[in-house]
N, C-alpha and C positions, 0 to 999 in steps of 0.2 A: 832672527828678523836683522833685513841688514836693511838701511833707510840713509834718505840723506836729509843735511840740517836746512840747507838752502832751497826753498822751491823753486825748479826749471833746471838742476843740479844733474839729474838724470845719470848721478854715478853708479847708485848701487848695483843695477843688473851686470856692470862690468865688474865690482868687488867682490857679487854675490859668486859672477864666474870663477873669481882668482883663489876665492875661500875656497873653494868648494874643493880646488885640486890642492891649496896649501895644506890642509885640514882635512887630510884622509879618513873620510868616514861614509858609510852611505846615507847619502844627500836626498832628500824629495826636494825637489825644487818645485816651490807656491809662488803662484802671480795671482795677483789681486787685482778689480778694478780700483781705481782712485777714489768712487764714493760708492763703497759697496753697500747692497741689501745688505738686511737681517736674513735674507734667505741663501744669500751668497755666501757671509758669513758661517752661516748654521753646514753650508756644503763644506765649506773649507776645512770644519773642524772635523766634520763627519770623517774627508780624506787621511788626515791627521789619524784620528782614532784608530782607522783601517788597517794604517800601516804596523802597529802596536809593534812601535818600538823598532823595527824590521829598520828603518828610513828614521831618520834625524831632518824634522821638517825645517828647511829653510825658506823663508816669508820673503818676498822682495815686494817692499813698500812701492806703490809708485807716489813720487811729489816726496814731502817733507815727513818727518814722524812727527811734527804739531799738526798735521792736517786734522781736520774734525771727519770722524766716520761717524759721527750721529751726533745726539742733543748730547751738549757735554762731555763728548769722548774724543779721545785724539786716537791715533797710532803706539804713543805711547801708554796708554793705559789700556787700549787689548796688549800689547806684550806684557803687563803686571796680569791684566788676568788670564792670561792662557797660557804664562811661565814662561816666554819669550826672552833670552836674552836679546844684547841690541847691540850692532855691531854699524858704525856714525860714519857717514863722511862729514868731512869738515872742510869747507877753503880755507887754506892755510893765510891768507890776505887778513879777515875776520878771524882767524884761529880761536884767541882767545875772550873775546865781548862773547861772539856767537858760540862758543864752546860754553861760556859761563851759563848763556840762557838756558842751554839745551839742557846742561847740569840741572839745572831748577827745575827744567820741566821734566825730567825721569824721577827728579828726587820727589818731584807730587804726585807726580801718578807712581810713584815707588817700584820704577819698574829696573833694572839691572842691568849697566851699558859695559860689554867686555874692551872694546877702546873705541878710540875712533881712527881711521882712517884722511890722513892730511891730502886736498885736493891741491896739486901745484897747479902756479896759473902762468901763464908765458911771463909774468912781472912777479915771478917767484925770487923772495929773498935769497941768498946767497947760500949756500951748506955750507956754512960756517955758522950762518944762526938758527940750522935748523935743532942743534942740540939742545939749545936754549931754548927755543919753543918746546919740542918735548919733554923738559923737565920740566919746563913750568905748566903746562895743560895736566901730567902726571901731579906734578904738588898743590898745586891753585883748586884744582876742581877735582882729584882725586881716579880722573879715569885715564889711562895711559894709552900712550900711541900706538898702534900697532903694526901698523904700517903706512906710506903712502904712495897715493897714485903723480905719475909725473903729467906735466901737459901734455908728454904725446904719448900716453895712454897706457902706460906701463906700470905695475903695481908691483912693489918692493913690501915685503914685509919683514919686522923687523923678527929677526928665529931666536930671539932671547923670551921677544912676549909671547909667541907660540908652541916654546918648548914651557913655557909656565901654565900655558893653558893648557896642553896635554897631561900636564902631571894633576891638573884639577880633576877632583871628580865628574864633574856635571858641569862644561859647559853649553850650554842647553841655547840656541838661535832657533831652536823649538824643543818640541817636547823629548824627555831624556830618554837614551837608548837604555833597553831593558838588557 
């Protein structure tokens, strides 16, 4: 599951496209309405089940991971219920405070986060500050930074983090491959 932390960011679709290229697997890209009905979620689940492990579902969430999708349920709750790992975009300017809030949401929902993709802005900090921020997010929140998206829209993945994820038996942005 790929989602934004900040409403209106709309970086998740581009991150999902880049992720599919960086992590070579047969992906099944899924998009869903911002406020899906029970019937739409059921149809989505049936599509995932029909792939029977031939494709790894990659669900792109419209809006924020914290957005409600039903009474008392957010996309984070759905990620846990369906066994999806989450890849989150995170604006660099408020990375520590916003990251802490979303780490708490993930913990409350019992959802697993693969990592962050930092979103640079036009007023991004200097490149010298980035390694410190990457270390702080990992150390304080326990969630690694997997990549960054520049203000120009390019996405750069941290090769060492992708190598670690490839070595794991199951990185599930959807149901595990058979």
